[in-house]
C-alpha positions as CSV (number, residue, x, y, z in Angstrom):
1,M,0.0,0.0,0.0
2,R,2.8,2.4,0.9
3,R,4.5,1.8,-2.5
4,I,1.3,2.5,-4.3
5,V,0.8,5.8,-2.6
6,E,4.5,6.8,-3.0
7,S,4.5,5.9,-6.7
8,W,1.3,7.8,-7.6
9,P,2.1,10.5,-10.1
10,S,0.7,13.4,-8.0
11,N,1.7,15.8,-5.3
12,L,-1.4,15.0,-3.3
13,K,-1.0,14.3,0.4
14,V,-2.5,11.0,1.4
15,A,-3.5,9.7,4.9
16,I,-3.8,6.0,5.5
17,I,-6.2,5.3,8.3
18,G,-6.8,1.8,9.8
19,T,-8.6,0.3,12.7
20,G,-8.0,-3.0,14.3
21,H,-8.0,-4.7,17.6
22,L,-6.0,-6.9,19.9
23,S,-7.4,-10.1,21.5
24,L,-11.1,-10.3,21.1
25,E,-13.8,-12.9,22.0
26,L,-17.3,-12.4,20.5
27,G,-20.0,-14.5,21.9
28,G,-17.6,-16.9,23.6
29,P,-16.9,-17.7,27.2
30,R,-14.2,-15.0,27.5
31,Q,-16.3,-12.1,26.1
32,F,-17.1,-10.3,29.3
33,G,-14.1,-11.2,31.4
34,P,-12.2,-8.7,33.7
35,H,-9.9,-7.9,30.7
36,G,-9.3,-8.9,27.1
37,P,-9.2,-12.7,26.6
38,D,-5.4,-12.8,26.3
39,P,-3.5,-10.0,28.1
40,E,-0.1,-11.6,27.3
41,F,-0.9,-11.5,23.5
42,D,-2.1,-7.9,23.9
43,A,1.1,-6.8,25.6
44,K,3.3,-8.4,23.0
45,A,1.2,-7.0,20.2
46,V,1.4,-3.4,21.6
47,E,5.2,-3.8,21.8
48,W,5.4,-5.1,18.2
49,I,3.3,-2.2,16.9
50,A,4.9,0.5,19.0
51,T,8.4,-0.5,18.0
52,G,7.7,-1.5,14.4
53,D,8.9,-5.0,15.1
54,I,7.4,-6.7,12.0
55,E,9.9,-9.5,12.1
56,H,8.9,-10.8,15.6
57,C,5.2,-10.2,14.9
58,L,5.4,-12.4,11.7
59,D,7.4,-15.0,13.6
60,E,4.6,-15.4,16.2
61,V,1.4,-14.6,14.3
62,T,-0.4,-16.7,11.8
63,L,-4.1,-16.7,10.8
64,E,-4.4,-20.0,12.8
65,S,-2.6,-18.6,15.9
66,L,-4.9,-15.6,16.0
67,H,-7.8,-17.8,17.0
68,L,-6.1,-18.7,20.3
69,P,-6.3,-15.3,22.0
70,G,-9.9,-14.9,21.0
71,N,-12.3,-16.0,18.3
72,A,-12.2,-12.6,16.6
73,T,-8.6,-11.7,17.0
74,H,-8.0,-11.9,13.3
75,G,-8.8,-8.1,13.3
76,F,-5.2,-7.7,14.5
77,M,-4.2,-8.1,10.9
78,D,-5.4,-4.6,10.3
79,F,-2.7,-3.4,12.7
80,M,-0.2,-5.6,10.9
81,L,-1.1,-3.8,7.7
82,M,-0.5,-0.4,9.3
83,M,2.9,-1.6,10.5
84,G,3.7,-2.5,7.0
85,V,2.6,0.9,5.7
86,A,4.8,2.6,8.3
87,G,7.8,0.4,7.5
88,E,9.9,-2.1,9.3
89,H,11.5,-0.8,12.5
90,V,9.6,2.4,12.3
91,P,8.3,3.1,15.7
92,A,4.9,4.7,16.2
93,D,5.0,8.3,17.2
94,Y,2.1,8.0,19.5
95,V,1.1,4.9,21.5
96,D,-1.6,4.5,24.1
97,S,-3.3,1.4,25.5
98,L,-6.0,1.0,28.1
99,D,-6.9,-2.2,29.8
100,L,-10.7,-1.9,30.1
101,F,-13.3,-4.3,31.3
102,H,-13.3,-7.2,28.8
103,T,-11.1,-5.5,26.2
104,M,-7.7,-3.8,25.6
105,E,-7.9,-0.6,23.7
106,A,-4.8,0.5,21.8
107,Y,-4.1,3.5,19.7
108,F,-1.1,4.1,17.4
109,T,-0.1,7.0,15.2
110,W,2.7,7.4,12.7
111,Y,3.2,11.0,11.6
112,P,4.5,11.8,8.1
113,K,8.2,12.4,7.9
114,A,9.9,14.8,5.5
115,V,10.9,13.2,2.2
116,A,14.1,14.2,0.5
117,S,13.5,15.8,-2.9
């Protein structure tokens, strides 16, 4: 996605906005627990995204493995896409996470960097 935007023959500014989630259980026994269904996965995921650690994320995450931390955790792939757009080892400029009742909320922002002409 990043290559498509960068190669577009235009001087337009483009914002790429994504939304995703961490461990999530919908309609299952862990849906209304005291926190998200897998706090350990959530903590690792926040660290991967915050630091741009695509390599470790890809080492541990598969479509099949995303079912373990909750039956709807595959929405985490949206965050993986945003990491790819930002670039490997590009840390997020803003990171916040909140452990709320039955879910972990996480927010990440990468601000545009100046591009050499």
